[in-house]
Every structure is written in structure tokens, then in C-alpha cells.
DSSP file (Angstrom, degrees, kcal/mol; ACC not computed):
  #  RESIDUE AA STRUCTURE BP1 BP2  ACC     N-H-->O    O-->H-N    N-H-->O    O-->H-N    TCO  KAPPA ALPHA  PHI   PSI    X-CA   Y-CA   Z-CA
    1    1 A D              0   0    0      0, 0.0     2,-0.3     0, 0.0     0, 0.0   0.000 360.0 360.0 360.0   5.6   99.2  -88.7  138.1
    2    2 A L        +     0   0    0     82,-0.0     2,-0.3     2,-0.0    37,-0.1  -0.627 360.0 162.9 -87.2 140.8   97.5  -85.6  139.8
    3    3 A S        -     0   0    0     -2,-0.3     2,-0.3    35,-0.2    35,-0.0  -0.987  11.5-179.5-155.2 155.8   97.4  -82.3  138.2
    4    4 A N        -     0   0    0     -2,-0.3     2,-0.3    32,-0.1    34,-0.1  -0.982   5.5-166.9-146.3 153.1   95.4  -78.9  138.7
    5    5 A Q        +     0   0    0     -2,-0.3     2,-0.3    32,-0.1    32,-0.1  -0.943  25.9 120.6-137.9 158.2   95.4  -75.6  136.9
    6    6 A G        -     0   0    0     -2,-0.3     2,-0.4    30,-0.1    30,-0.1  -0.905  47.9-107.4 162.8 173.9   93.9  -72.4  137.8
    7    7 A F        +     0   0    0     -2,-0.3     2,-0.3    27,-0.0    27,-0.1  -0.975  30.3 179.2-127.3 136.3   94.5  -68.6  138.6
    8    8 A S        -     0   0    0     -2,-0.4     2,-0.3    25,-0.1    27,-0.1  -0.986   1.5-176.5-139.9 150.2   94.3  -67.0  142.1
    9    9 A F        -     0   0    0     -2,-0.3    24,-3.1    25,-0.1     2,-0.3  -0.931   7.4-163.5-137.4 158.8   94.8  -63.5  143.4
   10   10 A R  E     +A   32   0A   0     -2,-0.3     2,-0.3    22,-0.2    22,-0.2  -0.956  13.4 166.3-139.4 157.1   94.8  -61.6  146.5
   11   11 A G  E     +A   31   0A   0     20,-2.1    20,-2.5    -2,-0.3     2,-0.3  -0.975   8.2 178.1-165.6 165.2   94.6  -57.9  147.5
   12   12 A N  E     +A   30   0A   0     -2,-0.3     2,-0.3    18,-0.3    18,-0.3  -0.994   0.3 179.3-163.0 163.5   94.1  -55.4  150.1
   13   13 A G  E     -A   29   0A   0     16,-2.2    16,-2.3    -2,-0.3     2,-0.3  -0.964   5.8-167.6-160.9 164.2   94.1  -51.7  150.9
   14   14 A G  E     -A   28   0A   0     -2,-0.3     2,-0.4    14,-0.2    14,-0.2  -0.999   9.0-151.4-161.7 162.6   93.5  -49.3  153.6
   15   15 A V  E     -A   27   0A   0     12,-2.8    12,-2.3    -2,-0.3     2,-0.3  -0.963   7.1-169.8-133.8 150.6   92.9  -45.7  154.6
   16   16 A R  E     -A   26   0A   0     -2,-0.4     2,-0.4    10,-0.2    10,-0.2  -0.988   5.7-174.6-145.3 139.5   93.7  -43.7  157.7
   17   17 A A  E     -A   25   0A   0      8,-2.0     8,-2.4    -2,-0.3     2,-0.4  -0.971  24.0-125.9-136.0 143.5   92.5  -40.3  158.6
   18   18 A T  E     -A   24   0A   0     -2,-0.4     6,-0.3     6,-0.2     3,-0.1  -0.774  19.6-174.6 -89.7 131.9   93.3  -37.9  161.5
   19   19 A L  E     -     0   0A   0      4,-2.2     2,-0.3    -2,-0.4     5,-0.2   0.880  67.0 -30.0 -92.4 -51.3   90.2  -36.7  163.3
   20   20 A W  E >  S-A   23   0A   0      3,-0.9     3,-2.1     0, 0.0    -1,-0.4  -0.838 101.8 -36.4-150.7-171.8   91.8  -34.2  165.7
   21   21 A K  T 3  S-     0   0    0     -2,-0.3    34,-0.1     1,-0.3     3,-0.1  -0.399 129.8  -1.4 -64.0 125.3   95.3  -34.0  167.4
   22   22 A D  T 3  S+     0   0    0     -2,-0.2    33,-2.9     1,-0.2     2,-0.4   0.663 113.7 101.5  68.5  25.2   96.6  -37.4  168.3
   23   23 A A  E <   +AB  20  54A   0     -3,-2.1    -4,-2.2    31,-0.2    -3,-0.9  -0.998  39.7 163.7-136.3 139.4   93.4  -39.3  167.0
   24   24 A S  E     -AB  18  53A   0     29,-2.3    29,-2.9    -2,-0.4     2,-0.3  -0.986  22.8-148.5-147.0 159.9   92.8  -41.2  164.0
   25   25 A I  E     -AB  17  52A   0     -8,-2.4    -8,-2.0    -2,-0.3     2,-0.3  -0.751  17.6-170.4-115.9 164.1   90.5  -43.7  162.5
   26   26 A S  E     -AB  16  51A   0     25,-2.0    25,-2.4    -2,-0.3     2,-0.3  -0.994   8.2-167.7-152.6 160.6   91.4  -46.4  159.9
   27   27 A A  E     -AB  15  50A   0    -12,-2.3   -12,-2.8    -2,-0.3     2,-0.4  -0.991   7.4-172.8-152.0 137.1   89.6  -48.9  157.7
   28   28 A N  E     -AB  14  49A   0     21,-2.6    21,-1.8    -2,-0.3     2,-0.4  -0.966   5.4-172.7-136.2 153.7   91.0  -51.8  155.7
   29   29 A Y  E     +AB  13  48A   0    -16,-2.3   -16,-2.2    -2,-0.4     2,-0.3  -0.997   8.7 171.3-142.0 143.0   89.6  -54.3  153.2
   30   30 A G  E     -AB  12  47A   0     17,-2.4    17,-2.3    -2,-0.4     2,-0.3  -0.930   6.6-171.5-140.5 162.3   91.1  -57.3  151.6
   31   31 A F  E     -AB  11  46A   0    -20,-2.5   -20,-2.1    -2,-0.3     2,-0.4  -0.977   7.3-162.5-150.3 159.2   90.1  -60.2  149.4
   32   32 A S  E     -AB  10  45A   0     13,-2.7    13,-1.8    -2,-0.3   -22,-0.2  -0.989  15.5-139.2-142.4 138.2   91.3  -63.5  148.1
   33   33 A S        -     0   0    0    -24,-3.1    12,-0.1    -2,-0.4   -25,-0.1  -0.288  53.3 -60.7 -78.5 174.3   90.1  -65.5  145.2
   34   34 A A        -     0   0    0     10,-0.1     2,-0.4   -27,-0.1    -1,-0.2  -0.357  55.6-131.4 -50.8 135.7   89.9  -69.3  145.4
   35   35 A Q  E     -E   42   0B   0      7,-0.9     7,-2.2     8,-0.2     2,-0.5  -0.781  14.2-137.1 -91.3 137.9   93.1  -70.8  145.9
   36   36 A V  E     +E   41   0B   0     -2,-0.4     5,-0.2     5,-0.2     2,-0.2  -0.804  25.3 175.0-107.4 135.2   94.1  -73.6  143.8
   37   37 A Y        -     0   0    0      3,-2.9     3,-0.3    -2,-0.5   -32,-0.1  -0.674  46.0-101.1-120.4 173.0   95.8  -76.7  145.2
   38   38 A L  S    S+     0   0    0      1,-0.2   -35,-0.2    -2,-0.2     3,-0.1   0.878 122.6  35.2 -67.0 -36.7   96.9  -79.9  143.8
   39   39 A Q  S    S-     0   0    0    -37,-0.1    43,-3.3    42,-0.1     2,-0.3   0.392 131.5 -50.8-100.6   7.9   93.9  -81.8  145.2
   40   40 A G  B     -F   81   0C   0     -3,-0.3    -3,-2.9    41,-0.2     2,-0.3  -0.965  63.9 -72.0 169.5-150.4   91.2  -79.0  144.8
   41   41 A R  E     -E   36   0B   0     39,-0.7    39,-0.4    -2,-0.3    -5,-0.2  -0.973  26.3-135.4-140.3 153.3   90.5  -75.4  145.6
   42   42 A S  E     -E   35   0B   0     -7,-2.2    -7,-0.9    -2,-0.3    37,-0.1  -0.818  37.9-100.6-101.7 150.2   89.7  -73.5  148.6
   43   43 A P        -     0   0    0      0, 0.0    -8,-0.2     0, 0.0     2,-0.1  -0.384  36.9-109.5 -71.7 153.2   86.9  -71.0  148.5
   44   44 A G        -     0   0    0    -10,-0.1     2,-0.3    -2,-0.1   -11,-0.2  -0.320  38.0-176.2 -73.0 160.7   87.5  -67.2  148.1
   45   45 A Y  E     -B   32   0A   0    -13,-1.8   -13,-2.7   -12,-0.1     2,-0.3  -0.935  16.4-151.2-151.3 164.8   87.0  -64.7  150.9
   46   46 A S  E     -B   31   0A   0     -2,-0.3     2,-0.3   -15,-0.3   -15,-0.2  -0.952  10.8-166.1-136.9 163.6   87.0  -61.1  151.9
   47   47 A Y  E     -B   30   0A   0    -17,-2.3   -17,-2.4    -2,-0.3     2,-0.3  -0.995   3.5-165.3-149.5 153.5   87.6  -59.3  155.1
   48   48 A T  E     -B   29   0A   0     -2,-0.3    21,-3.4   -19,-0.2     2,-0.3  -0.912   6.2-175.2-131.4 159.7   87.2  -55.7  156.6
   49   49 A S  E     -BC  28  68A   0    -21,-1.8   -21,-2.6    -2,-0.3     2,-0.4  -0.976   4.3-169.2-150.2 155.5   88.5  -54.0  159.7
   50   50 A M  E     -BC  27  67A   0     17,-2.0    17,-2.5    -2,-0.3     2,-0.3  -0.999  10.7-179.6-144.3 148.0   88.1  -50.7  161.3
   51   51 A G  E     -BC  26  66A   0    -25,-2.4   -25,-2.0    -2,-0.4     2,-0.4  -0.964  20.2-152.6-149.1 165.9   89.9  -48.9  164.2
   52   52 A F  E     -BC  25  65A   0     13,-2.7    13,-2.7    -2,-0.3     2,-0.4  -0.998  15.4-174.4-135.4 127.7   90.2  -45.9  166.4
   53   53 A S  E     +BC  24  64A   0    -29,-2.9   -29,-2.3    -2,-0.4     2,-0.4  -0.992   4.3 177.7-127.4 135.5   93.4  -44.7  168.0
   54   54 A Q  E     -BC  23  63A   0      9,-2.2     9,-2.6    -2,-0.4     2,-0.3  -0.997  14.0-152.0-134.5 136.7   93.9  -41.8  170.5
   55   55 A Y  E     - C   0  62A   0    -33,-2.9     2,-0.3    -2,-0.4     7,-0.2  -0.809  14.0-175.6-106.9 147.7   97.1  -40.8  172.1
   56   56 A F  E  >> + C   0  61A   0      5,-3.5     5,-2.3    -2,-0.3     4,-0.9  -0.863  55.8  32.6-136.8 163.5   97.4  -39.1  175.5
   57   57 A L  T >45S-     0   0    0     -2,-0.3     3,-1.8     1,-0.2     4,-0.2   0.945 135.7 -43.1  52.2  68.7  100.3  -37.6  177.7
   58   58 A N  T 345S-     0   0    0      1,-0.3    -1,-0.2    -3,-0.1    -2,-0.1   0.826 111.5 -56.7  53.4  39.3  102.5  -36.3  174.9
   59   59 A R  T 345S+     0   0    0      2,-0.2    -1,-0.3     1,-0.1    -2,-0.2   0.640 114.7 112.9  71.5  15.2  101.9  -39.5  172.8
   60   60 A K  T <<5S+     0   0    0     -3,-1.8    46,-2.5    -4,-0.9     2,-0.4   0.872  71.7  50.3 -85.7 -37.9  103.3  -41.7  175.6
   61   61 A L  E   <S-CD  56 105A   0     -5,-2.3    -5,-3.5    -4,-0.2     2,-0.4  -0.867  71.8-170.0-104.7 133.7   99.8  -43.5  176.3
   62   62 A A  E     -CD  55 104A   0     42,-2.8    42,-2.2    -2,-0.4     2,-0.5  -0.990  11.1-163.5-126.8 133.2   97.9  -44.9  173.4
   63   63 A L  E     -CD  54 103A   0     -9,-2.6    -9,-2.2    -2,-0.4     2,-0.5  -0.966  12.7-175.7-109.4 115.8   94.3  -46.3  173.3
   64   64 A N  E     -CD  53 102A   0     38,-3.3    38,-2.7    -2,-0.5     2,-0.4  -0.959   7.2-179.7-117.8 129.0   93.5  -48.4  170.4
   65   65 A V  E     +CD  52 101A   0    -13,-2.7   -13,-2.7    -2,-0.5     2,-0.3  -0.988  15.0 163.3-121.8 129.5   90.0  -49.8  169.6
   66   66 A S  E     -CD  51 100A   0     34,-2.7    34,-2.6    -2,-0.4     2,-0.4  -0.984  23.3-155.5-149.4 162.9   89.4  -52.0  166.6
   67   67 A V  E     -CD  50  99A   0    -17,-2.5   -17,-2.0    -2,-0.3     2,-0.4  -0.998  10.6-148.4-136.3 130.0   86.9  -54.5  165.0
   68   68 A S  E    S-CD  49  98A   0     30,-2.5    30,-1.3    -2,-0.4   -19,-0.3  -0.862  78.1 -10.2 -95.8 136.5   87.5  -57.2  162.4
   69   69 A D    >   +     0   0    0    -21,-3.4     3,-1.2    -2,-0.4    -1,-0.2   0.883  67.5 175.8  35.5  65.0   84.8  -58.1  160.1
   70   70 A P  T 3  S+     0   0    0      0, 0.0    -1,-0.1     0, 0.0     3,-0.1   0.680  76.6  54.8 -63.8 -16.9   82.0  -56.2  161.7
   71   71 A F  T 3  S+     0   0    0      1,-0.2     2,-0.5     2,-0.0    -2,-0.1   0.476 103.3  57.4 -99.5  -2.0   79.6  -57.1  158.9
   72   72 A H    <   -     0   0    0     -3,-1.2    25,-0.4     1,-0.2    -1,-0.2  -0.938  53.2-177.6-135.2 111.6   80.1  -61.0  159.1
   73   73 A K  S    S+     0   0    0     -2,-0.5    23,-2.5     1,-0.2    24,-1.6   0.960  77.6   9.6 -68.8 -48.5   79.3  -62.6  162.4
   74   74 A T  E     - G   0  95C   0     21,-0.3     2,-0.4    22,-0.2    21,-0.2  -0.835  68.0-141.2-126.1 160.9   80.3  -66.1  161.1
   75   75 A R  E     - G   0  94C   0     19,-2.6    19,-2.2    -2,-0.3     2,-0.4  -0.996  10.4-153.2-124.7 131.4   82.0  -67.4  158.0
   76   76 A H  E     - G   0  93C   0     -2,-0.4     2,-0.4    17,-0.2    17,-0.2  -0.871  13.5-175.0-108.2 137.4   81.0  -70.6  156.2
   77   77 A R  E     + G   0  92C   0     15,-2.7    15,-2.1    -2,-0.4     2,-0.3  -0.979   6.7 170.2-127.8 140.9   83.6  -72.5  154.2
   78   78 A E  E     + G   0  91C   0     -2,-0.4     2,-0.3    13,-0.2    13,-0.2  -0.980  10.3 139.3-150.9 142.6   82.9  -75.6  152.1
   79   79 A G  E     - G   0  90C   0     11,-2.1    11,-2.3    -2,-0.3     2,-0.3  -0.953  35.8-120.0-165.9 178.7   85.0  -77.5  149.6
   80   80 A D  E     - G   0  89C   0    -39,-0.4   -39,-0.7    -2,-0.3     2,-0.4  -0.978  13.6-164.7-133.2 147.8   86.2  -80.7  148.2
   81   81 A Q  E     -FG  40  88C   0      7,-3.0     7,-3.3    -2,-0.3     2,-0.4  -0.996   9.6-170.4-133.2 133.6   89.7  -82.4  147.8
   82   82 A K  E     + G   0  87C   0    -43,-3.3     2,-0.3    -2,-0.4     5,-0.2  -0.941  13.5 154.6-124.2 146.4   90.4  -85.3  145.6
   83   83 A G  E >   - G   0  86C   0      3,-2.2     3,-1.3    -2,-0.4     2,-0.7  -0.825  56.0 -54.8-145.2-173.3   93.3  -87.5  145.4
   84   84 A I  T 3  S-     0   0    0     -2,-0.3     3,-0.1     1,-0.2   -82,-0.0  -0.619 125.5  -2.8 -74.2 116.5   94.2  -91.0  144.3
   85   85 A G  T 3  S+     0   0    0     -2,-0.7     2,-0.3     1,-0.2    -1,-0.2   0.529 123.7  70.8  81.4  13.2   92.1  -93.2  146.2
   86   86 A Y  E <   -G   83   0C   0     -3,-1.3    -3,-2.2     2,-0.0     2,-0.3  -0.988  46.8-169.0-152.4 153.2   90.3  -90.6  148.4
   87   87 A T  E     -G   82   0C   0     -2,-0.3     2,-0.4    -5,-0.2    -5,-0.2  -0.956  12.3-169.7-141.8 135.0   87.8  -87.8  148.4
   88   88 A T  E     -G   81   0C   0     -7,-3.3    -7,-3.0    -2,-0.3     2,-0.4  -0.984   4.6-166.3-128.1 140.7   87.2  -85.4  151.2
   89   89 A H  E     -G   80   0C   0     -2,-0.4     2,-0.4    -9,-0.2    -9,-0.2  -0.950   9.3-165.7-116.2 132.1   84.4  -82.9  151.7
   90   90 A Y  E     +G   79   0C   0    -11,-2.3   -11,-2.1    -2,-0.4     2,-0.2  -0.962  13.5 168.6-122.8 149.6   84.6  -80.2  154.3
   91   91 A D  E     +G   78   0C   0     -2,-0.4     2,-0.3   -13,-0.2   -13,-0.2  -0.764  15.9 143.1-160.2 108.2   82.0  -78.0  155.6
   92   92 A Y  E     -G   77   0C   0    -15,-2.1   -15,-2.7    -2,-0.2     2,-0.4  -0.973  31.5-145.2-149.5 157.2   82.3  -75.8  158.6
   93   93 A T  E     +G   76   0C   0     -2,-0.3     2,-0.3   -17,-0.2   -17,-0.2  -0.982  20.7 179.7-123.7 133.3   81.3  -72.4  160.1
   94   94 A Y  E     -G   75   0C   0    -19,-2.2   -19,-2.6    -2,-0.4     2,-0.3  -0.904  36.4 -91.2-129.3 160.4   83.4  -70.2  162.4
   95   95 A Y  E     +G   74   0C   0     -2,-0.3   -21,-0.3   -21,-0.2   -22,-0.1  -0.545  39.0 173.9 -73.0 130.8   83.2  -67.0  164.2
   96   96 A E        +     0   0    0    -23,-2.5     2,-0.3    -2,-0.3   -22,-0.2   0.848  47.6  86.2-104.1 -44.6   84.5  -64.2  162.2
   97   97 A R        +     0   0    0    -24,-1.6     2,-0.3   -25,-0.4   -28,-0.2  -0.476  51.8 173.9 -70.9 122.2   83.8  -61.0  164.0
   98   98 A T  E     -D   68   0A   0    -30,-1.3   -30,-2.5    -2,-0.3     2,-0.4  -0.946  17.0-156.8-128.7 150.3   86.3  -59.9  166.6
   99   99 A A  E     -D   67   0A   0     -2,-0.3     2,-0.4   -32,-0.2   -32,-0.2  -0.967  11.8-170.4-120.8 135.7   86.8  -56.8  168.9
  100  100 A R  E     -D   66   0A   0    -34,-2.6   -34,-2.7    -2,-0.4     2,-0.4  -0.999   9.9-174.5-134.5 142.3   90.0  -55.6  170.4
  101  101 A V  E     +D   65   0A   0     -2,-0.4     2,-0.4   -36,-0.2   -36,-0.2  -0.997  11.7 176.3-124.0 119.8   90.9  -53.0  173.0
  102  102 A S  E     -D   64   0A   0    -38,-2.7   -38,-3.3    -2,-0.4     2,-0.4  -0.989  15.4-168.0-138.5 145.0   94.4  -52.2  173.9
  103  103 A L  E     -D   63   0A   0     -2,-0.4     2,-0.4   -40,-0.2   -40,-0.2  -0.976  18.8-179.5-121.6 132.1   96.1  -49.6  176.2
  104  104 A S  E     -D   62   0A   0    -42,-2.2   -42,-2.8    -2,-0.4     2,-0.4  -0.990  15.0-159.2-138.3 151.8   99.8  -49.1  175.9
  105  105 A Y  E     -D   61   0A   0     -2,-0.4     2,-0.8   -44,-0.2   -44,-0.2  -0.992  11.6-147.1-132.5 127.8  102.4  -46.9  177.6
  106  106 A N        +     0   0    0    -46,-2.5     4,-0.1    -2,-0.4    -2,-0.0  -0.818  18.9 177.4 -97.0 112.8  105.8  -45.9  176.2
  107  107 A F        +     0   0    0     -2,-0.8    -1,-0.2     2,-0.1     2,-0.1   0.676  58.1  59.6 -87.1 -15.8  108.2  -45.7  179.3
  108  108 A G  S    S-     0   0    0    -48,-0.1     2,-0.5     1,-0.0    -2,-0.0  -0.463  84.9-109.5-105.4 179.0  111.5  -44.9  177.5
  109  109 A K        -     0   0    0     -2,-0.1     2,-0.9     2,-0.0    -2,-0.1  -0.936  26.8-142.2-107.7 125.7  112.6  -42.1  175.2
  110  110 A L        -     0   0    0     -2,-0.5     2,-0.7    -4,-0.1    -4,-0.0  -0.808  12.7-152.7 -91.2 110.6  113.1  -43.3  171.6
  111  111 A D        -     0   0    0     -2,-0.9    -2,-0.0     1,-0.2     0, 0.0  -0.741  10.1-170.3 -84.6 114.7  116.1  -41.4  170.3
  112  112 A Q        +     0   0    0     -2,-0.7     2,-0.4     2,-0.1    -1,-0.2   0.507  53.1 109.5 -87.2  -3.2  115.7  -41.2  166.5
  113  113 A A        -     0   0    0      2,-0.0     2,-0.5     1,-0.0    -2,-0.1  -0.576  56.2-160.6 -71.4 126.2  119.3  -39.9  166.0
  114  114 A V        -     0   0    0     -2,-0.4     2,-0.5     0, 0.0    -2,-0.1  -0.943  14.0-131.2-111.7 129.2  121.2  -42.8  164.3
  115  115 A K        -     0   0    0     -2,-0.5     2,-0.3     1,-0.0    -2,-0.0  -0.705  18.9-129.0 -78.5 121.4  124.9  -42.5  164.5
  116  116 A K        -     0   0    0     -2,-0.5     2,-0.1     1,-0.1    -1,-0.0  -0.537  24.4-116.5 -73.3 128.1  126.7  -43.0  161.3
  117  117 A A        -     0   0    0     -2,-0.3     2,-0.5     1,-0.1    -1,-0.1  -0.426  26.6-119.0 -63.3 139.5  129.5  -45.6  161.4
  118  118 A R        +     0   0    0     -2,-0.1     2,-0.4     2,-0.0    -1,-0.1  -0.676  42.0 175.7 -76.9 127.2  133.0  -44.2  160.7
  119  119 A R        +     0   0    0     -2,-0.5     2,-0.3     2,-0.0    -3,-0.0  -0.987   7.9 147.9-128.6 145.8  134.4  -45.9  157.6
  120  120 A G        -     0   0    0     -2,-0.4     2,-0.5     2,-0.0    -2,-0.0  -0.971  38.8-117.7-166.7 164.5  137.5  -45.4  155.7
  121  121 A I        -     0   0    0     -2,-0.3     2,-0.5     2,-0.0    -2,-0.0  -0.920  21.9-166.0-113.5 131.0  140.0  -47.1  153.7
  122  122 A S        -     0   0    0     -2,-0.5     2,-0.9     1,-0.0     3,-0.2  -0.961   7.1-165.5-114.3 121.7  143.6  -47.3  154.8
  123  123 A N    >   +     0   0    0     -2,-0.5     3,-0.8     1,-0.2    -2,-0.0  -0.577  27.4 152.8-108.5  69.4  146.2  -48.3  152.3
  124  124 A D  T 3   +     0   0    0     -2,-0.9    -1,-0.2     1,-0.2     0, 0.0   0.660  64.0  70.6 -72.4 -19.3  149.1  -49.0  154.6
  125  125 A D  T 3  S+     0   0    0     -3,-0.2     2,-0.8     1,-0.1    -1,-0.2   0.733  92.3  65.3 -75.6 -24.1  150.6  -51.6  152.2
  126  126 A V    <   +     0   0    0     -3,-0.8     2,-0.2     4,-0.0    -1,-0.1  -0.860  66.9 166.9-107.1 113.5  151.6  -48.8  149.7
  127  127 A K    >>  -     0   0    0     -2,-0.8     3,-1.3     1,-0.2     4,-0.6  -0.521  47.5 -51.6-111.6-178.6  154.1  -46.5  151.0
  128  128 A S  T 34 S+     0   0    0      1,-0.2    -1,-0.2    -2,-0.2     3,-0.2  -0.150 116.7  52.4 -57.2 149.1  156.2  -43.9  149.4
  129  129 A G  T 34 S-     0   0    0      1,-0.1    -1,-0.2    -3,-0.1    -3,-0.0   0.143 109.7-105.0 109.9 -16.1  158.0  -45.0  146.3
  130  130 A G  T <4        0   0    0     -3,-1.3    -2,-0.1     1,-0.1    -1,-0.1   0.730 360.0 360.0  66.9  22.7  154.9  -46.4  144.7
  131  131 A Q     <        0   0    0     -4,-0.6    -3,-0.1    -3,-0.2    -1,-0.1   0.375 360.0 360.0-113.7 360.0  155.8  -50.1  145.4
């Protein structure tokens, strides 16, 4: 006998710009409206991220630095769920801001030439005479 109705949506977008040879910056933004579940709703949220990338040694060595949600140290979420015979309330806070640094090296050579498979049709069952 449970039912719930509603509308929810999500979206995200990003930009990337080259600063100088083999260096770029990026920024992303995303959002989500409240999500509708059978027993209730979850609150909406948004997120941001920014990054910097620099290549070295003919693009074999890459340094990446990024930060997620630099404008929110923590995120607070609160909501209720209701069902037959129960009601639940949640209220929690968690750390949102994160930073990452990565260094990667490409040891091999990526050959971008893709060989096309040979394909053909052989009609060996039809020989001269048309039969």
C-alpha cells in the first residue's frame, strides 16, 4: 500500500583549457535534485572539481593534481524514510573536500594503427551452370 511520486533530475558539465604546451586545467560542476524513493526522498546536492595536468618527456610522464569540492569542507545530509510500521530519520555529516596527486609514466608505445579485418564472401556452392 506504499506509493510515492515526484520528479528528479541530474546534470553535469565541464571545461578544459590548454595553458601552454602539454599543460591544461579543467573544471567540472554537477548537481542532482532530490531523489524520489518509495519510502521517501533523499536531499539534492551539487559538486565541483578542478584539476591541473602537465606532461613531460614527450608526453610519457604525466603529473595530475586535482581537488574535489574545494568550496565545501563537509556535507550535511538529513532525511526521513517511512514505511509500513516504521519511520527512520537520518542526520549525518561527512568530509567532502578531497585532493589528489598522481604521477604516471607510459612505458610502452601505443600504436594507433588499427588493422582492418579481411572480409569477403565466397559463394563456393554456386558453380558454373547457375545451379
